[in-house]
N, CA, C and O atoms as a CHARMM CRD file, in Angstrom:
* protein
*
  300
    1    1 MET  N    164.59100 149.98600  95.16700 PROA 1      0.00000
    2    1 MET  CA   163.15100 150.05500  95.15100 PROA 1      0.00000
    3    1 MET  C    162.73900 151.06100  94.08200 PROA 1      0.00000
    4    1 MET  O    163.34800 152.11800  93.91700 PROA 1      0.00000
    5    2 ARG  N    161.69100 150.69200  93.37000 PROA 2      0.00000
    6    2 ARG  CA   161.22200 151.52600  92.26500 PROA 2      0.00000
    7    2 ARG  C    159.71800 151.73800  92.41100 PROA 2      0.00000
    8    2 ARG  O    159.00600 150.86700  92.91200 PROA 2      0.00000
    9    3 PHE  N    159.25100 152.88200  91.97800 PROA 3      0.00000
   10    3 PHE  CA   157.82600 153.18800  91.96800 PROA 3      0.00000
   11    3 PHE  C    157.32800 153.15000  90.53200 PROA 3      0.00000
   12    3 PHE  O    158.03800 153.56100  89.61500 PROA 3      0.00000
   13    4 ALA  N    156.11300 152.66100  90.33400 PROA 4      0.00000
   14    4 ALA  CA   155.49600 152.64100  89.00900 PROA 4      0.00000
   15    4 ALA  C    153.99900 152.85000  89.18500 PROA 4      0.00000
   16    4 ALA  O    153.40300 152.37900  90.15400 PROA 4      0.00000
   17    5 THR  N    153.40700 153.55500  88.24500 PROA 5      0.00000
   18    5 THR  CA   151.96300 153.78000  88.32200 PROA 5      0.00000
   19    5 THR  C    151.21400 152.51800  87.88600 PROA 5      0.00000
   20    5 THR  O    151.76800 151.64900  87.21500 PROA 5      0.00000
   21    6 MET  N    149.96200 152.44300  88.27800 PROA 6      0.00000
   22    6 MET  CA   149.11700 151.31900  87.88500 PROA 6      0.00000
   23    6 MET  C    149.04100 151.23500  86.36300 PROA 6      0.00000
   24    6 MET  O    149.07700 150.14000  85.80200 PROA 6      0.00000
   25    7 ALA  N    148.93800 152.36700  85.69900 PROA 7      0.00000
   26    7 ALA  CA   148.86300 152.38700  84.23200 PROA 7      0.00000
   27    7 ALA  C    150.13800 151.81100  83.61600 PROA 7      0.00000
   28    7 ALA  O    150.06800 151.03800  82.66100 PROA 7      0.00000
   29    8 GLU  N    151.30300 152.18400  84.15700 PROA 8      0.00000
   30    8 GLU  CA   152.57300 151.66600  83.63800 PROA 8      0.00000
   31    8 GLU  C    152.65800 150.15700  83.81200 PROA 8      0.00000
   32    8 GLU  O    153.04800 149.43300  82.89500 PROA 8      0.00000
   33    9 VAL  N    152.29000 149.69500  84.99500 PROA 9      0.00000
   34    9 VAL  CA   152.37100 148.26200  85.28100 PROA 9      0.00000
   35    9 VAL  C    151.36800 147.48400  84.43400 PROA 9      0.00000
   36    9 VAL  O    151.68200 146.40000  83.94100 PROA 9      0.00000
   37   10 THR  N    150.17500 148.02300  84.26500 PROA 10     0.00000
   38   10 THR  CA   149.15900 147.36000  83.44300 PROA 10     0.00000
   39   10 THR  C    149.65000 147.20400  82.00700 PROA 10     0.00000
   40   10 THR  O    149.44500 146.16600  81.37800 PROA 10     0.00000
   41   11 LYS  N    150.29200 148.23300  81.50400 PROA 11     0.00000
   42   11 LYS  CA   150.77700 148.22700  80.12000 PROA 11     0.00000
   43   11 LYS  C    151.97700 147.30300  79.93300 PROA 11     0.00000
   44   11 LYS  O    152.10800 146.65900  78.89200 PROA 11     0.00000
   45   12 GLU  N    152.85100 147.23300  80.93500 PROA 12     0.00000
   46   12 GLU  CA   154.12000 146.51100  80.79400 PROA 12     0.00000
   47   12 GLU  C    154.34600 145.47100  81.89300 PROA 12     0.00000
   48   12 GLU  O    155.47200 145.30800  82.36400 PROA 12     0.00000
   49   13 LEU  N    153.30000 144.77100  82.30300 PROA 13     0.00000
   50   13 LEU  CA   153.42400 143.82400  83.41500 PROA 13     0.00000
   51   13 LEU  C    154.55700 142.81000  83.23500 PROA 13     0.00000
   52   13 LEU  O    155.33800 142.62200  84.16800 PROA 13     0.00000
   53   14 PRO  N    154.68100 142.15200  82.09000 PROA 14     0.00000
   54   14 PRO  CA   155.77900 141.18900  81.94600 PROA 14     0.00000
   55   14 PRO  C    157.16200 141.80300  82.20000 PROA 14     0.00000
   56   14 PRO  O    158.03000 141.15700  82.78600 PROA 14     0.00000
   57   15 ALA  N    157.36000 143.02200  81.76700 PROA 15     0.00000
   58   15 ALA  CA   158.65500 143.68400  81.97200 PROA 15     0.00000
   59   15 ALA  C    158.90200 143.95200  83.45700 PROA 15     0.00000
   60   15 ALA  O    160.02100 143.78300  83.94300 PROA 15     0.00000
   61   16 TYR  N    157.86500 144.36700  84.17300 PROA 16     0.00000
   62   16 TYR  CA   158.02200 144.62800  85.60800 PROA 16     0.00000
   63   16 TYR  C    158.27100 143.33500  86.38200 PROA 16     0.00000
   64   16 TYR  O    159.07300 143.31300  87.31600 PROA 16     0.00000
   65   17 LEU  N    157.59000 142.26700  85.99600 PROA 17     0.00000
   66   17 LEU  CA   157.81700 140.98300  86.65600 PROA 17     0.00000
   67   17 LEU  C    159.23100 140.47700  86.39200 PROA 17     0.00000
   68   17 LEU  O    159.89100 139.96300  87.29500 PROA 17     0.00000
   69   18 ALA  N    159.69100 140.62300  85.15700 PROA 18     0.00000
   70   18 ALA  CA   161.05300 140.20300  84.81500 PROA 18     0.00000
   71   18 ALA  C    162.07700 141.01400  85.59000 PROA 18     0.00000
   72   18 ALA  O    163.07500 140.47300  86.06600 PROA 18     0.00000
   73   19 ARG  N    161.83100 142.30600  85.71500 PROA 19     0.00000
   74   19 ARG  CA   162.75400 143.17400  86.45600 PROA 19     0.00000
   75   19 ARG  C    162.83400 142.75000  87.92300 PROA 19     0.00000
   76   19 ARG  O    163.92100 142.69200  88.49800 PROA 19     0.00000
   77   20 ALA  N    161.69100 142.45700  88.51800 PROA 20     0.00000
   78   20 ALA  CA   161.66900 142.01500  89.91200 PROA 20     0.00000
   79   20 ALA  C    162.44400 140.70900  90.06200 PROA 20     0.00000
   80   20 ALA  O    163.21400 140.54000  91.00800 PROA 20     0.00000
   81   21 LYS  N    162.23700 139.79900  89.13200 PROA 21     0.00000
   82   21 LYS  CA   162.88900 138.49200  89.21400 PROA 21     0.00000
   83   21 LYS  C    164.38800 138.56800  88.94800 PROA 21     0.00000
   84   21 LYS  O    165.18600 138.05200  89.73000 PROA 21     0.00000
   85   22 LYS  N    164.77000 139.20900  87.85000 PROA 22     0.00000
   86   22 LYS  CA   166.17700 139.22700  87.44600 PROA 22     0.00000
   87   22 LYS  C    167.03800 140.14700  88.29600 PROA 22     0.00000
   88   22 LYS  O    168.15700 139.79400  88.66800 PROA 22     0.00000
   89   23 LYS  N    166.51600 141.32200  88.60000 PROA 23     0.00000
   90   23 LYS  CA   167.30900 142.30600  89.34400 PROA 23     0.00000
   91   23 LYS  C    167.03800 142.27200  90.84200 PROA 23     0.00000
   92   23 LYS  O    167.61000 143.05200  91.60300 PROA 23     0.00000
   93   24 LYS  N    166.15300 141.35600  91.26100 PROA 24     0.00000
   94   24 LYS  CA   165.78700 141.25200  92.68500 PROA 24     0.00000
   95   24 LYS  C    165.32700 142.60300  93.21700 PROA 24     0.00000
   96   24 LYS  O    165.70000 143.01800  94.31500 PROA 24     0.00000
   97   25 GLU  N    164.51500 143.27400  92.42300 PROA 25     0.00000
   98   25 GLU  CA   164.07900 144.63000  92.75600 PROA 25     0.00000
   99   25 GLU  C    162.61400 144.64200  93.18400 PROA 25     0.00000
  100   25 GLU  O    161.77200 143.98300  92.57300 PROA 25     0.00000
  101   26 THR  N    162.32400 145.39100  94.23200 PROA 26     0.00000
  102   26 THR  CA   160.95300 145.57800  94.68600 PROA 26     0.00000
  103   26 THR  C    160.35200 146.77400  93.96100 PROA 26     0.00000
  104   26 THR  O    160.99600 147.81200  93.81200 PROA 26     0.00000
  105   27 ILE  N    159.11600 146.61500  93.51400 PROA 27     0.00000
  106   27 ILE  CA   158.42500 147.68400  92.79300 PROA 27     0.00000
  107   27 ILE  C    157.13800 148.01400  93.54100 PROA 27     0.00000
  108   27 ILE  O    156.30700 147.13900  93.78300 PROA 27     0.00000
  109   28 ILE  N    156.98500 149.26700  93.89800 PROA 28     0.00000
  110   28 ILE  CA   155.77500 149.73100  94.56400 PROA 28     0.00000
  111   28 ILE  C    154.86600 150.32200  93.49900 PROA 28     0.00000
  112   28 ILE  O    155.24500 151.24700  92.78100 PROA 28     0.00000
  113   29 VAL  N    153.66500 149.77300  93.40800 PROA 29     0.00000
  114   29 VAL  CA   152.69200 150.22600  92.41600 PROA 29     0.00000
  115   29 VAL  C    151.80800 151.28400  93.06900 PROA 29     0.00000
  116   29 VAL  O    151.30300 151.09700  94.17600 PROA 29     0.00000
  117   30 THR  N    151.63300 152.39400  92.36200 PROA 30     0.00000
  118   30 THR  CA   150.81200 153.47800  92.90500 PROA 30     0.00000
  119   30 THR  C    149.57000 153.69000  92.04700 PROA 30     0.00000
  120   30 THR  O    149.55800 153.41900  90.84700 PROA 30     0.00000
  121   31 GLN  N    148.53300 154.18200  92.70500 PROA 31     0.00000
  122   31 GLN  CA   147.30400 154.55400  92.01300 PROA 31     0.00000
  123   31 GLN  C    146.86600 155.89000  92.59100 PROA 31     0.00000
  124   31 GLN  O    146.68400 156.02100  93.80200 PROA 31     0.00000
  125   32 ASN  N    146.70000 156.86300  91.73700 PROA 32     0.00000
  126   32 ASN  CA   146.38400 158.22900  92.17100 PROA 32     0.00000
  127   32 ASN  C    147.42700 158.75400  93.15800 PROA 32     0.00000
  128   32 ASN  O    147.10400 159.47800  94.10000 PROA 32     0.00000
  129   33 GLY  N    148.67600 158.37600  92.92400 PROA 33     0.00000
  130   33 GLY  CA   149.77500 158.86800  93.74800 PROA 33     0.00000
  131   33 GLY  C    149.95500 158.17500  95.08400 PROA 33     0.00000
  132   33 GLY  O    150.82200 158.56400  95.86700 PROA 33     0.00000
  133   34 LYS  N    149.14600 157.14700  95.36100 PROA 34     0.00000
  134   34 LYS  CA   149.23600 156.44100  96.64500 PROA 34     0.00000
  135   34 LYS  C    149.60300 154.97900  96.40700 PROA 34     0.00000
  136   34 LYS  O    149.12000 154.37000  95.45300 PROA 34     0.00000
  137   35 PRO  N    150.45000 154.41000  97.26200 PROA 35     0.00000
  138   35 PRO  CA   150.81700 153.00100  97.11600 PROA 35     0.00000
  139   35 PRO  C    149.58800 152.10200  97.20000 PROA 35     0.00000
  140   35 PRO  O    148.72700 152.30300  98.05700 PROA 35     0.00000
  141   36 CYS  N    149.50500 151.10900  96.31000 PROA 36     0.00000
  142   36 CYS  CA   148.35700 150.19700  96.33400 PROA 36     0.00000
  143   36 CYS  C    148.75700 148.73100  96.20300 PROA 36     0.00000
  144   36 CYS  O    147.95900 147.84300  96.50500 PROA 36     0.00000
  145   37 ALA  N    149.98700 148.47100  95.75600 PROA 37     0.00000
  146   37 ALA  CA   150.41500 147.08300  95.58800 PROA 37     0.00000
  147   37 ALA  C    151.93700 147.02000  95.59400 PROA 37     0.00000
  148   37 ALA  O    152.62900 148.03000  95.47400 PROA 37     0.00000
  149   38 LEU  N    152.42300 145.80500  95.73700 PROA 38     0.00000
  150   38 LEU  CA   153.86000 145.57400  95.80000 PROA 38     0.00000
  151   38 LEU  C    154.20100 144.40100  94.89300 PROA 38     0.00000
  152   38 LEU  O    153.56100 143.35100  94.95700 PROA 38     0.00000
  153   39 ILE  N    155.19900 144.58100  94.06000 PROA 39     0.00000
  154   39 ILE  CA   155.73100 143.48900  93.25200 PROA 39     0.00000
  155   39 ILE  C    157.13200 143.24700  93.77600 PROA 39     0.00000
  156   39 ILE  O    157.97700 144.14200  93.76900 PROA 39     0.00000
  157   40 GLN  N    157.36900 142.02800  94.23000 PROA 40     0.00000
  158   40 GLN  CA   158.70500 141.74600  94.73900 PROA 40     0.00000
  159   40 GLN  C    159.09600 140.31900  94.40200 PROA 40     0.00000
  160   40 GLN  O    158.23500 139.45100  94.25500 PROA 40     0.00000
  161   41 PRO  N    160.38500 140.07700  94.28100 PROA 41     0.00000
  162   41 PRO  CA   160.83100 138.72600  93.96700 PROA 41     0.00000
  163   41 PRO  C    160.57300 137.79600  95.15000 PROA 41     0.00000
  164   41 PRO  O    160.58600 138.22100  96.30600 PROA 41     0.00000
  165   42 ILE  N    160.34100 136.53200  94.84300 PROA 42     0.00000
  166   42 ILE  CA   160.15400 135.53500  95.88700 PROA 42     0.00000
  167   42 ILE  C    160.84600 134.25200  95.44200 PROA 42     0.00000
  168   42 ILE  O    160.76200 133.86200  94.27700 PROA 42     0.00000
  169   43 SER  N    161.51500 133.61600  96.36000 PROA 43     0.00000
  170   43 SER  CA   162.22400 132.37800  96.04500 PROA 43     0.00000
  171   43 SER  C    161.39300 131.17400  96.48400 PROA 43     0.00000
  172   43 SER  O    160.40600 131.31700  97.20700 PROA 43     0.00000
  173   44 GLU  N    161.79700 130.00700  96.04500 PROA 44     0.00000
  174   44 GLU  CA   161.13300 128.77200  96.47300 PROA 44     0.00000
  175   44 GLU  C    161.20900 128.64900  97.99500 PROA 44     0.00000
  176   44 GLU  O    160.24600 128.23800  98.64300 PROA 44     0.00000
  177   45 ARG  N    162.35300 129.00800  98.54800 PROA 45     0.00000
  178   45 ARG  CA   162.54600 128.93400 100.00100 PROA 45     0.00000
  179   45 ARG  C    161.56200 129.86000 100.71800 PROA 45     0.00000
  180   45 ARG  O    160.95600 129.47700 101.71900 PROA 45     0.00000
  181   46 ASP  N    161.41000 131.07800 100.20000 PROA 46     0.00000
  182   46 ASP  CA   160.45100 132.01900 100.79800 PROA 46     0.00000
  183   46 ASP  C    159.03800 131.44700 100.75000 PROA 46     0.00000
  184   46 ASP  O    158.28500 131.54700 101.71900 PROA 46     0.00000
  185   47 LEU  N    158.69200 130.85400  99.63000 PROA 47     0.00000
  186   47 LEU  CA   157.35800 130.29300  99.45000 PROA 47     0.00000
  187   47 LEU  C    157.11200 129.13900 100.42000 PROA 47     0.00000
  188   47 LEU  O    156.03500 129.03200 101.00600 PROA 47     0.00000
  189   48 GLU  N    158.11100 128.28000 100.58500 PROA 48     0.00000
  190   48 GLU  CA   157.99100 127.18000 101.54200 PROA 48     0.00000
  191   48 GLU  C    157.81000 127.71400 102.95500 PROA 48     0.00000
  192   48 GLU  O    156.96100 127.23500 103.70800 PROA 48     0.00000
  193   49 ARG  N    158.61000 128.70500 103.30600 PROA 49     0.00000
  194   49 ARG  CA   158.53900 129.28400 104.64800 PROA 49     0.00000
  195   49 ARG  C    157.15700 129.89800 104.89300 PROA 49     0.00000
  196   49 ARG  O    156.59000 129.73400 105.97400 PROA 49     0.00000
  197   50 LEU  N    156.61900 130.59600 103.90400 PROA 50     0.00000
  198   50 LEU  CA   155.28700 131.18200 104.03700 PROA 50     0.00000
  199   50 LEU  C    154.21900 130.10300 104.18200 PROA 50     0.00000
  200   50 LEU  O    153.27800 130.24900 104.96100 PROA 50     0.00000
  201   51 GLY  N    154.37200 129.03300 103.43500 PROA 51     0.00000
  202   51 GLY  CA   153.41400 127.93200 103.51200 PROA 51     0.00000
  203   51 GLY  C    153.40500 127.28800 104.88200 PROA 51     0.00000
  204   51 GLY  O    152.33800 127.02000 105.43500 PROA 51     0.00000
  205   52 TRP  N    154.58500 127.03400 105.44100 PROA 52     0.00000
  206   52 TRP  CA   154.66100 126.43100 106.76900 PROA 52     0.00000
  207   52 TRP  C    154.13300 127.37600 107.82600 PROA 52     0.00000
  208   52 TRP  O    153.46600 126.94200 108.76500 PROA 52     0.00000
  209   53 LYS  N    154.41800 128.65500 107.69200 PROA 53     0.00000
  210   53 LYS  CA   153.92800 129.62800 108.66700 PROA 53     0.00000
  211   53 LYS  C    152.40800 129.69400 108.61600 PROA 53     0.00000
  212   53 LYS  O    151.75200 129.72500 109.65700 PROA 53     0.00000
  213   54 ARG  N    151.85600 129.71600 107.43200 PROA 54     0.00000
  214   54 ARG  CA   150.39900 129.77600 107.28500 PROA 54     0.00000
  215   54 ARG  C    149.75400 128.53600 107.89600 PROA 54     0.00000
  216   54 ARG  O    148.73800 128.63400 108.58400 PROA 54     0.00000
  217   55 LEU  N    150.34700 127.36700 107.64300 PROA 55     0.00000
  218   55 LEU  CA   149.81700 126.12900 108.19700 PROA 55     0.00000
  219   55 LEU  C    149.84500 126.16800 109.72200 PROA 55     0.00000
  220   55 LEU  O    148.87000 125.79600 110.37500 PROA 55     0.00000
  221   56 ALA  N    150.96600 126.62100 110.28900 PROA 56     0.00000
  222   56 ALA  CA   151.07800 126.71800 111.74300 PROA 56     0.00000
  223   56 ALA  C    150.05100 127.69900 112.30100 PROA 56     0.00000
  224   56 ALA  O    149.42700 127.42500 113.32700 PROA 56     0.00000
  225   57 ASP  N    149.87300 128.82400 111.64500 PROA 57     0.00000
  226   57 ASP  CA   148.88100 129.81600 112.08800 PROA 57     0.00000
  227   57 ASP  C    147.47200 129.23400 112.06100 PROA 57     0.00000
  228   57 ASP  O    146.69000 129.44700 112.98700 PROA 57     0.00000
  229   58 GLU  N    147.15000 128.50100 111.00300 PROA 58     0.00000
  230   58 GLU  CA   145.81700 127.90500 110.88900 PROA 58     0.00000
  231   58 GLU  C    145.58500 126.86800 111.98000 PROA 58     0.00000
  232   58 GLU  O    144.50000 126.80200 112.55900 PROA 58     0.00000
  233   59 GLN  N    146.60500 126.05900 112.26200 PROA 59     0.00000
  234   59 GLN  CA   146.45400 125.03700 113.29300 PROA 59     0.00000
  235   59 GLN  C    146.32400 125.66500 114.67500 PROA 59     0.00000
  236   59 GLN  O    145.53200 125.19900 115.49400 PROA 59     0.00000
  237   60 LEU  N    147.08700 126.70700 114.93800 PROA 60     0.00000
  238   60 LEU  CA   146.99300 127.39700 116.22000 PROA 60     0.00000
  239   60 LEU  C    145.62300 128.04900 116.36800 PROA 60     0.00000
  240   60 LEU  O    145.01500 127.97800 117.43600 PROA 60     0.00000
  241   61 ARG  N    145.14000 128.67700 115.31600 PROA 61     0.00000
  242   61 ARG  CA   143.82800 129.31500 115.35100 PROA 61     0.00000
  243   61 ARG  C    142.73600 128.27400 115.60700 PROA 61     0.00000
  244   61 ARG  O    141.82100 128.51400 116.39500 PROA 61     0.00000
  245   62 ALA  N    142.83100 127.12600 114.94800 PROA 62     0.00000
  246   62 ALA  CA   141.84200 126.06100 115.14100 PROA 62     0.00000
  247   62 ALA  C    141.87900 125.54800 116.57600 PROA 62     0.00000
  248   62 ALA  O    140.83400 125.25800 117.15900 PROA 62     0.00000
  249   63 ALA  N    143.07100 125.43400 117.14700 PROA 63     0.00000
  250   63 ALA  CA   143.18900 124.97900 118.53700 PROA 63     0.00000
  251   63 ALA  C    142.53700 125.96900 119.48500 PROA 63     0.00000
  252   63 ALA  O    141.83600 125.56500 120.41400 PROA 63     0.00000
  253   64 TRP  N    142.75600 127.25500 119.26600 PROA 64     0.00000
  254   64 TRP  CA   142.15500 128.27200 120.13800 PROA 64     0.00000
  255   64 TRP  C    140.64900 128.33500 119.95600 PROA 64     0.00000
  256   64 TRP  O    139.92700 128.59200 120.91900 PROA 64     0.00000
  257   65 ASP  N    140.15600 128.10600 118.74100 PROA 65     0.00000
  258   65 ASP  CA   138.71300 128.13700 118.49500 PROA 65     0.00000
  259   65 ASP  C    137.99600 127.05300 119.28600 PROA 65     0.00000
  260   65 ASP  O    136.85600 127.24200 119.70900 PROA 65     0.00000
  261   66 GLY  N    138.65800 125.91900 119.48900 PROA 66     0.00000
  262   66 GLY  CA   138.04900 124.81800 120.22800 PROA 66     0.00000
  263   66 GLY  C    138.26100 124.91400 121.72700 PROA 66     0.00000
  264   66 GLY  O    137.79100 124.05300 122.47100 PROA 66     0.00000
  265   67 GLU  N    138.94800 125.92800 122.17700 PROA 67     0.00000
  266   67 GLU  CA   139.27800 126.08900 123.59600 PROA 67     0.00000
  267   67 GLU  C    138.02400 126.38700 124.41200 PROA 67     0.00000
  268   67 GLU  O    137.17300 127.17500 123.99900 PROA 67     0.00000
  269   68 ASP  N    137.92400 125.74300 125.58000 PROA 68     0.00000
  270   68 ASP  CA   136.79000 125.96000 126.47900 PROA 68     0.00000
  271   68 ASP  C    137.11200 127.13000 127.40100 PROA 68     0.00000
  272   68 ASP  O    138.02600 127.04000 128.22000 PROA 68     0.00000
  273   69 ASP  N    136.37200 128.21800 127.27500 PROA 69     0.00000
  274   69 ASP  CA   136.62600 129.41500 128.07900 PROA 69     0.00000
  275   69 ASP  C    136.21100 129.26400 129.53400 PROA 69     0.00000
  276   69 ASP  O    136.54100 130.12400 130.35000 PROA 69     0.00000
  277   70 ALA  N    135.49900 128.19800 129.88500 PROA 70     0.00000
  278   70 ALA  CA   135.05900 128.01600 131.27000 PROA 70     0.00000
  279   70 ALA  C    136.25000 127.94200 132.22300 PROA 70     0.00000
  280   70 ALA  O    136.13100 128.34000 133.38200 PROA 70     0.00000
  281   71 LEU  N    137.37000 127.45100 131.76700 PROA 71     0.00000
  282   71 LEU  CA   138.56800 127.37100 132.60300 PROA 71     0.00000
  283   71 LEU  C    138.97500 128.74800 133.09900 PROA 71     0.00000
  284   71 LEU  O    139.44600 128.88300 134.22800 PROA 71     0.00000
  285   72 TYR  N    138.80400 129.76000 132.27900 PROA 72     0.00000
  286   72 TYR  CA   139.22900 131.10500 132.65000 PROA 72     0.00000
  287   72 TYR  C    138.34500 131.72200 133.73300 PROA 72     0.00000
  288   72 TYR  O    138.73800 132.71100 134.35100 PROA 72     0.00000
  289   73 ASP  N    137.16300 131.15900 133.97400 PROA 73     0.00000
  290   73 ASP  CA   136.30100 131.65700 135.04500 PROA 73     0.00000
  291   73 ASP  C    136.92500 131.42100 136.41300 PROA 73     0.00000
  292   73 ASP  O    136.61100 132.13500 137.36500 PROA 73     0.00000
  293   74 TYR  N    137.80100 130.43100 136.52200 PROA 74     0.00000
  294   74 TYR  CA   138.41700 130.09400 137.80200 PROA 74     0.00000
  295   74 TYR  C    139.66400 130.91100 138.08600 PROA 74     0.00000
  296   74 TYR  O    140.14800 130.89700 139.21800 PROA 74     0.00000
  297   75 LEU  N    140.18600 131.59800 137.13600 PROA 75     0.00000
  298   75 LEU  CA   141.43200 132.36200 137.32000 PROA 75     0.00000
  299   75 LEU  C    141.19000 133.71700 137.91400 PROA 75     0.00000
  300   75 LEU  O    142.13600 134.47500 138.12800 PROA 75     0.00000
């Protein structure tokens, strides 16, 4: 894991992205000495997994939004 300031990352973004990709290294970006962003490698598999998880979360949320709370009055 490596730390880099916002100014460093702004100036050399392609280099930081390449480092994350090639060396599989996570980079924590700081602003005024405090963490503000994360650059990390991601694979196609990770992206697929995130997509399916997001879809499942959205469908579950939609199901709960349509739920009739009157049933809970009887419990």
